[in-house]
Every structure is written in C-alpha cells, then in structure tokens.
C-alpha positions in Angstrom: -12.2 -21.9 7.9 -8.7 -23.5 8.3 -6.3 -22.6 11.1 -4.1 -20.3 8.9 -7.0 -18.3 7.5 -8.5 -18.0 11.0 -5.1 -16.8 12.4 -4.7 -14.1 9.8 -8.3 -12.9 10.2 -7.7 -12.6 14.0 -4.4 -10.8 13.3 -6.0 -8.2 11.1 -8.8 -7.7 13.6 -6.3 -7.1 16.3 -4.3 -4.6 14.3 -7.5 -2.7 13.6 -8.4 -2.6 17.3 -4.8 -1.3 18.1 -5.4 1.5 15.6 -8.7 2.4 17.3 -6.7 2.9 20.5 -3.8 4.6 18.9 -6.0 7.0 17.0 -7.2 8.6 20.2 -3.7 10.1 20.6 -2.8 11.2 17.1 -2.1 14.8 16.1 -4.6 15.7 13.5 -3.5 17.2 10.2 -0.3 15.2 9.7 0.9 12.8 7.0 -0.7 9.4 6.6 0.5 6.2 5.0 -2.2 3.6 4.5 -2.9 0.4 2.7 -2.0 -3.3 3.0 1.2 -5.1 4.0 3.4 -3.3 1.5 2.6 0.0 3.3 2.6 -1.5 6.7 6.2 -2.7 6.2 7.3 0.7 4.8 9.8 1.8 7.6 8.9 5.4 6.8 9.5 6.8 10.4 13.0 5.2 10.6 13.8 6.7 7.2 12.4 10.1 8.2 14.5 10.1 11.3 17.6 9.2 9.4 16.9 11.9 6.8 16.3 14.4 9.6 12.7 15.3 8.4 10.7 17.5 10.7 7.4 15.8 9.9 4.9 13.5 11.7 4.0 10.4 9.6 1.4 7.8 10.8 1.3 4.4 9.2 -2.0 2.6 9.1 -1.2 -0.3 6.7 -2.6 -3.7 7.6 -1.0 -6.8 6.1 -3.4 -8.9 4.0 -5.9 -6.2 3.4 -8.0 -5.9 0.3 -9.9 -2.8 -0.9 -13.2 -4.2 0.4 -11.6 -4.7 3.8 -10.3 -1.1 3.8 -13.8 0.1 3.0 -14.9 -1.4 6.3 -12.1 0.2 8.1 -12.0 3.7 6.7 -12.3 5.4 10.1 -9.4 3.5 11.6 -7.1 3.6 8.5 -8.0 7.2 7.4 -10.7 9.3 8.8 -9.8 9.2 12.6 -6.5 10.9 11.8 -7.9 13.8 9.6 -4.6 13.9 7.7 -3.5 16.7 5.5 -1.8 14.3 3.1 -2.6 10.6 2.4 -0.2 8.3 0.6 -2.2 5.2 -0.3 -1.2 1.8 -1.6 -4.1 -0.6 -1.6 -5.1 -3.3 -4.0 -2.1 -5.5 -4.3 -3.9 -8.4 -2.6 -6.9 -7.8 -4.9 -4.9 -8.1 -8.1 -3.2 -11.2 -6.8 -6.6 -13.0 -6.8 -7.2 -15.0 -9.9 -10.7 -14.0 -10.3 -10.1 -10.2 -9.9 -10.5 -8.0 -12.9 -9.1 -4.6 -13.5 -12.6 -3.3 -13.8 -13.6 -4.6 -10.4 -10.4 -3.3 -8.9 -11.1 0.1 -10.3 -14.7 0.1 -9.1 -13.7 -0.9 -5.5 -10.9 1.7 -5.4 -13.2 4.4 -6.6 -15.4 3.8 -3.6 -12.5 4.5 -1.3 -11.7 7.7 -3.1 -15.3 8.9 -3.2 -15.4 8.7 0.6 -12.1 10.5 1.0 -13.2 13.3 -1.5 -16.5 13.7 0.5 -15.1 13.7 4.0 -11.6 15.2 3.5 -12.1 17.6 0.5 -8.9 19.6 1.4 -6.6 16.6 1.9 -3.9 16.0 -0.6 -4.0 12.4 -1.8 -1.1 10.6 -3.5 -1.9 7.2 -5.1 1.1 5.1 -5.3 1.9 2.7 -8.1 1.8 -1.0 -7.3 5.2 -2.5 -6.7 6.7 -5.2 -8.9 7.2 -8.7 -7.7 9.7 -11.5 -8.3 8.9 -15.1 -9.4 12.6 -15.9 -8.7 12.4 -14.3 -5.2 9.3 -16.4 -4.5 11.6 -19.5 -4.4 12.7 -18.3 -0.9 9.1 -18.2 0.4 7.6 -20.9 2.6 4.2 -20.0 1.1 3.5 -22.6 -1.6 1.5 -20.1 -3.8 4.1 -17.4 -3.7 5.5 -18.0 -7.2 2.0 -18.2 -8.7 0.9 -15.0 -6.8 4.1 -13.1 -7.9 3.5 -14.0 -11.6 -0.1 -13.0 -11.4 0.9 -9.6 -10.0 3.5 -9.1 -12.6 1.0 -9.9 -15.3 -1.5 -7.5 -13.9 0.9 -4.8 -12.9 0.9 -2.5 -16.0 -2.9 -2.5 -16.4 -3.5 -2.1 -12.6 -1.2 0.9 -12.4 -2.8 2.4 -15.5 -6.2 2.0 -13.7 -4.8 3.8 -10.6 -3.4 6.6 -12.7 -6.8 7.0 -14.4 -8.5 7.2 -11.0 -6.1 9.8 -9.8 -6.9 12.0 -12.8 -10.7 11.4 -12.3 -10.5 12.6 -8.7 -7.9 15.3 -9.1 -5.3 13.4 -7.0 -1.7 12.7 -7.7 -0.4 9.3 -9.1 3.2 8.6 -8.3 5.2 5.9 -9.9 7.7 5.0 -7.1 9.3 1.9 -8.8 12.3 3.4 -10.6 15.4 1.4 -9.5 13.5 -1.6 -8.0 13.4 -3.8 -11.1 15.9 -6.0 -13.0 16.2 -6.5 -16.7 13.1 -8.7 -16.7 10.9 -6.1 -15.0 10.9 -8.1 -11.7 11.9 -6.9 -8.3 15.7 -7.2 -8.0 16.6 -10.3 -6.0 18.5 -8.4 -3.4 15.4 -6.4 -2.6 12.9 -9.3 -2.5 12.1 -11.1 0.7 9.7 -13.7 -0.7 8.8 -12.5 -4.2 6.0 -10.3 -2.8 7.4 -8.3 0.0 10.6 -6.1 0.1 13.5 -5.5 2.3 14.1 -2.0 3.8 16.8 -1.3 1.2 14.0 -1.3 -1.4 12.0 1.2 0.6 14.9 3.6 0.7 14.6 3.7 -3.1 10.9 4.1 -2.9 11.3 6.9 -0.4 13.8 8.7 -2.7 11.2 8.4 -5.5 8.5 10.1 -3.5 10.2 12.4 -1.0 9.4 15.5 -3.0 5.7 14.8 -2.3 6.2 14.2 1.4 8.1 17.6 1.7 6.0 19.7 -0.6 
C-alpha cells in the first residue's frame, strides 16, 4: 500500500472514530445528511443558519467512501442517530471506478436500503441524484486521474441516476434530482462551481439546497 493510499485510509478511519464520539451527544430524531465527500463538503448547517431554519441537521459524510465502506459503517453514519429524515448521496466513488457496473452499484446500494428499511421503518429517506462533473474543471486538479475520473462519472451519470431512482421506487423512498442549475451547455458542472472537476464550491451547494429545501422543510 503506497503512502497516499495509507494516508487516506487512516483519514477515513479517524473520521469514523470521531463520529463514534460525536454520536453519543446527538439529539435523536433529527435530519441526517450522509454519504461520501460530496455530502461531507455540503455546508448545510451554514446554509441553514443563513436561511434561518429552525432545524437540526447532522452531517455524517466521509470523503472517499464507497457503498461497501458505508455498509461497514452503518451505525456511525446512520443508525446511531436514529434520524427522522435521511438525505443520502453515496456511490459517486463507486461509479468512478472503471470496473464498476450499474448492476453492481445497484446491488450494493440495495443492501444499504434494506438495512435502513428494517431498522428505521418510519424514517423518511431521500435519495439524491449524483452530481455532474467537469472534465474542464479537472485541469485545475493536482490529481493526475482527475480528468479521467470526471469523464467516467459523466459517462455513467444518466444510468446511475436512473438506477438510484428505480431503487427509490422499489423501497418507497423519494428520489430527488438536485442538479438543476449546476450544468453548462455540455452537461458538465459549470466551471465557476467546480473545484477540481469532481468536487464543488459552496456556491454550487446553495443551488443544490434550493433544489431540495422543500424536502428538508416538509
């Protein structure tokens, strides 16, 4: 295992341990945001304060996480909080892998939803569409595979979001497409919103929030 891989592995383990400690103090029955880095970096509490929302929102996203990793961290990322609502965005790192198929993505995601349905049958679950990416924005990244990963995600995006929508119907959950206003004429993340082709600036999350706030407030 190379140094960078080992570093990120340690970072993910540390975040999970931090959540174990934080979860001792949560107020049960609140709103939960969970998933990978694109959820971890969602500044939802800053936005909620600016909007004057009288809600409690916990964020349990972990950068770099795949669905199998979430399956090993369901307590820390979901069940310890006993949320009344879950907004979930997981699988972006999975579809970025060249050997990942839509079928295997769907099979893995289904395992997450089966656990939620069994252990939190009364919880409302909102399955968020995967965000677009930007091959052009990846030119600003120091990661050498950024452009390749962004293109892979763009190529997979439509089918992956269709799979998520189908799973939402299967489990009686709500699929929400939060991407309106994020893309340019090529269907890529607008350059002004893209940090590195994969991740987004807070301005983009303001748009995402406006596309989903009705579900946060309902």
